[in-house]
C-alpha positions in Angstrom: -0.7 -3.3 -11.6 0.1 -6.7 -12.0 2.8 -8.0 -14.2 0.9 -9.7 -16.9 0.2 -5.9 -18.1 3.1 -4.6 -17.4 4.2 -8.0 -19.9 1.2 -6.6 -22.0 2.9 -2.6 -22.1 6.3 -4.5 -22.8 5.2 -6.1 -25.6 3.6 -2.9 -27.2 6.7 -1.2 -26.6 9.2 -3.8 -27.8 6.5 -4.0 -31.7 6.6 0.2 -31.7 8.4 3.1 -33.0 8.5 3.9 -29.5 11.5 4.2 -27.1 9.7 5.5 -24.4 6.6 5.4 -21.9 5.7 6.5 -18.3 2.4 5.5 -16.5 1.7 6.0 -13.4 -1.5 4.1 -12.1 -2.6 3.2 -8.1 0.3 5.7 -6.9 2.8 4.0 -9.1 4.6 5.3 -11.3 6.4 2.8 -14.6 8.6 3.8 -16.6 10.0 1.8 -19.3 12.4 2.1 -22.1 14.0 0.5 -24.9 17.6 -0.3 -24.5 20.1 1.1 -27.5 19.9 -2.4 -29.6 16.4 -2.1 -28.7 15.9 -5.4 -27.1 16.1 -4.8 -23.6 13.8 -3.0 -22.0 13.9 -2.0 -18.7 11.1 -1.5 -16.4 11.6 0.8 -13.1 9.5 1.0 -10.9 9.2 4.6 -8.4 6.3 4.5 -6.0 5.0 7.9 -4.7 6.0 8.9 -1.2 3.9 9.2 1.5 3.0 11.7 3.7 5.2 11.4 7.0 1.5 12.6 9.2 0.2 9.7 7.1 3.1 6.9 8.7 3.0 8.5 11.7 -0.8 7.0 12.6 -1.3 4.8 14.8 -2.4 1.3 13.1 -0.7 1.9 9.9 2.6 0.5 9.1 6.0 2.3 7.6 5.5 2.6 3.8 9.2 2.5 2.7 9.6 5.1 -0.6 12.0 5.8 -3.8 13.5 8.3 -5.1 11.9 10.1 -8.3 13.9 8.7 -11.4 17.5 10.3 -12.3 17.4 11.7 -7.9 19.7 9.0 -5.8 18.2 8.2 -3.0 20.5 9.9 0.0 21.3 6.4 1.6 22.7 5.3 -2.0 24.7 8.6 -2.7 26.2 8.2 0.7 27.1 4.8 0.6 28.3 5.7 -3.2 32.1 4.9 -4.3 34.6 7.4 -5.4 35.1 7.2 -8.6 33.3 5.7 -12.1 30.8 3.4 -11.0 27.7 1.7 -13.3 24.3 2.1 -10.4 21.0 0.5 -10.0 18.6 2.1 -12.1 15.7 0.7 -9.9 14.8 -1.4 -6.4 15.1 -5.4 -7.2 17.3 -8.1 -6.4 21.0 -8.6 -8.0 22.1 -11.7 -10.3 26.0 -11.9 -10.9 25.1 -14.3 -13.4 22.1 -15.5 -15.7 21.4 -18.6 -14.1 22.8 -20.0 -11.0 25.3 -22.2 -13.2 26.4 -20.4 -15.5 29.6 -18.1 -15.1 29.2 -14.8 -13.9 28.9 -11.6 -16.4 31.7 -10.0 -15.1 34.3 -10.4 -12.5 37.0 -7.6 -10.5 39.1 -7.2 -13.1 37.8 -7.8 -16.2 37.3 -5.2 -19.0 33.5 -4.5 -20.2 32.9 -2.3 -22.8 30.0 0.1 -23.1 26.4 -1.7 -23.9 28.1 -4.9 -22.7 25.8 -6.6 -19.7 27.3 -6.6 -16.5 24.5 -7.9 -14.3 20.7 -9.4 -13.8 18.7 -7.2 -11.6 14.8 -9.0 -10.8 12.2 -6.4 -10.1 8.6 -7.8 -10.1 9.5 -11.7 -11.6 11.3 -10.0 -14.5 14.4 -10.0 -15.4 17.1 -6.5 -16.3 19.9 -7.1 -18.1 22.1 -4.2 -16.8 24.7 -3.1 -19.4 27.7 -0.6 -18.9 27.6 2.6 -20.0 31.1 3.4 -20.1 34.2 1.2 -21.2 36.5 -0.2 -18.0 38.2 -2.2 -16.1 35.8 -3.8 -13.0 37.9 -2.5 -10.1 35.0 -3.2 -7.7 31.7 -5.6 -7.3 29.7 -3.6 -4.7 26.9 -6.1 -3.9 26.9 -10.1 -3.5 24.6 -11.9 -5.8 21.4 -12.5 -4.4 21.0 -9.0 -2.6 18.7 -6.8 -2.7 19.6 -3.4 -4.0 18.6 0.3 -3.8 17.8 2.9 -7.1 21.2 4.4 -7.4 23.4 2.0 -5.3 26.5 1.7 -6.9 26.8 -1.7 -8.3 30.6 -1.9 -9.6 33.4 0.5 -9.9 35.2 1.2 -13.6 38.7 2.4 -14.1 38.6 3.5 -17.6 40.7 2.5 -20.1 
């Protein structure tokens, strides 16, 4: 499935009453969900797991897989700090601002509201706004601008206010 096909699916979803769709094609599962405002759509790519025997065969390069949606990857869970966090809903590249020369969406010490955009994650050339699901004070930004992030990885630590 290429970027054009994904964009077409997103456009179809935007113009319909459907709020969520999941598609599996060529071993890749895509879960697309409208945000609470109906304007933001967040695709999540979930590659299918590869059997360990297939990875161990000579001539085959290892394939990196991702945990299914809703199940945090073990590495991300181990790195998860205590307290309330905003976690990455997908694998991609973290950006703290909407443009290289723009101010960051949030920084340490800022108070965020529920539904407020806190960062952008680029996945497959699509920019996905990540919104806070809780109200509170940003006590720590866990990742650097331009850093690759994993599914379930903590992006921000939030202290309730």
